[in-house]
Every structure is written in C-alpha cells, then in structure tokens.
DRENGULUM-916213 format. One line per field, with one value per residue (C-alpha): x, y, z; residue number from 1; chain; residue in three letters. Coordinates in Angstrom, 1 decimal. Each point is the difference from the previous one (the first is absolute). Layout:
N
px: X|... .
py: Y|... .
pz: Z|... .
nr: NUM|... .
kette: A|... .
rest: ALA|... .
end
This chain:
89
px: -20.2|3.5|1.9|2.2|3.1|-0.8|-0.6|2.5|-2.6|-2.2|3.0|0.9|-3.6|0.0|3.2|-1.5|-3.2|2.0|2.1|-3.2|-1.6|3.1|0.3|-3.6|0.4|3.1|-1.5|-3.1|2.1|1.9|-3.3|-1.3|3.3|-0.6|-3.6|1.1|2.9|-2.5|-2.4|2.8|1.2|-3.5|-0.4|3.5|1.2|1.7|3.7|2.5|0.5|-3.7|-0.4|3.0|-1.5|-3.4|1.4|2.6|-2.6|-2.4|2.7|1.2|-3.5|-0.8|3.2|-0.5|-3.7|0.0|1.8|-1.5|-3.6|0.9|1.7|-2.8|-2.6|2.2|0.2|-3.7|-0.7|2.3|-1.7|-3.4|1.2|1.4|-3.3|-1.7|-2.0|-0.6|2.8|-2.4|0.9 .
py: -18.5|0.4|2.9|2.1|-1.2|-3.6|0.7|1.9|1.0|1.6|1.7|1.5|1.0|1.8|1.8|1.0|1.2|2.2|1.3|0.8|1.8|2.0|0.9|1.1|2.2|1.6|0.4|1.6|2.3|1.2|0.7|1.9|2.0|0.8|1.2|2.2|1.5|0.6|1.8|2.1|0.8|0.9|2.4|1.5|-0.4|-2.9|0.6|-2.4|-1.6|-0.7|-1.4|-2.3|-1.3|-0.6|-1.8|-2.0|-1.0|-1.1|-2.0|-1.6|-0.9|-1.6|-2.0|-1.3|-0.6|-2.1|-3.0|0.4|-0.2|-3.0|-1.9|0.7|-1.3|-3.1|-0.7|0.4|-2.3|-2.7|0.3|-0.5|-3.0|-1.6|0.4|-1.6|3.0|0.9|2.0|2.6|-0.7 .
pz: 15.6|-1.3|1.3|-2.2|1.9|-1.1|-3.6|-2.1|-2.5|2.6|1.5|-3.3|-0.7|3.4|-0.9|-3.3|1.7|2.3|-2.9|-1.9|2.9|0.7|-3.7|-0.1|3.0|-1.4|-3.5|1.3|2.3|-3.1|-1.8|3.1|0.0|-3.7|0.7|2.9|-2.1|-2.8|2.3|1.4|-3.5|-1.1|3.0|0.0|-3.6|-1.8|0.6|-1.6|3.4|0.5|-3.5|0.6|3.3|-1.7|-3.0|2.1|2.6|-2.8|-1.7|3.2|1.1|-3.3|-0.1|3.6|-0.3|-3.2|1.4|3.4|-1.4|-2.3|2.8|2.4|-2.5|-0.5|3.7|0.5|-3.0|1.4|3.4|-1.7|-1.9|3.1|1.7|-3.0|-0.9|-3.7|-1.7|-1.4|-3.6 .
nr: 1|2|3|4|5|6|7|8|9|10|11|12|13|14|15|16|17|18|19|20|21|22|23|24|25|26|27|28|29|30|31|32|33|34|35|36|37|38|39|40|41|42|43|44|45|46|47|48|49|50|51|52|53|54|55|56|57|58|59|60|61|62|63|64|65|66|67|68|69|70|71|72|73|74|75|76|77|78|79|80|81|82|83|84|85|86|87|88|89 .
kette: A|A|A|A|A|A|A|A|A|A|A|A|A|A|A|A|A|A|A|A|A|A|A|A|A|A|A|A|A|A|A|A|A|A|A|A|A|A|A|A|A|A|A|A|A|A|A|A|A|A|A|A|A|A|A|A|A|A|A|A|A|A|A|A|A|A|A|A|A|A|A|A|A|A|A|A|A|A|A|A|A|A|A|A|A|A|A|A|A .
rest: MET|ILE|SER|PRO|GLY|ASP|ASP|PRO|ILE|LEU|ALA|ARG|ARG|LEU|ARG|MET|GLU|ARG|LEU|ALA|ARG|THR|GLY|SER|ARG|LEU|GLY|TYR|THR|PHE|LEU|LEU|ALA|ALA|MET|VAL|ALA|PHE|VAL|VAL|GLY|ALA|ALA|ARG|GLY|PHE|THR|PRO|GLY|VAL|VAL|THR|ILE|VAL|VAL|GLY|ALA|LEU|ALA|ALA|GLY|SER|ILE|VAL|LEU|LEU|PRO|ALA|ILE|VAL|VAL|GLY|PHE|GLY|VAL|ARG|ALA|ALA|ASP|ARG|GLU|ASP|ARG|GLY|GLU|PRO|SER|GLY|HIS .
end
C-alpha cells in the first residue's frame, strides 16, 4: 500500500480530510453555542447581546460548515474511487 508520505495526492487528501474534520467540529460547535444562547434567551429574555450571539454563531457555523461538508464528501468520494467502489451516482 502506498503511504501518504510517498504520494503527494494522498498527502494532500489527508490534509484536506483533517481540515474538513476540524471545520465540521468548529461549525457544529458554533451551532451548539447558538442553541445554548437561544435557550438562555428564551428563559431569561432576548437581550440585544443574546440575539447578537445567536445570529453570529448561526452565521459563523453556516459559513464554516458549508465548505467542511463539501470537502469531506469529496475526500470520501475520492477514497471510494481509489478502492474501486462505485461512486454512488
């Protein structure tokens, strides 16, 4: 088997996979923060600060998650194709 150190394509794919995984974790953390802030706002009242946190966290989570999800799907599709499995299309 070829190691990522020997093949620049596999090395780049591994970097992209790590980036996608980190982006997913960060994006979902932003969404969790938005949900927690929303619950706090619903319980204690929606002050301008709480609303700003909810909207900002939702926006940041969406901006970070979109490319992370797309890159993650691309990496998994490339891995499937390298193994000779059907592409699913």
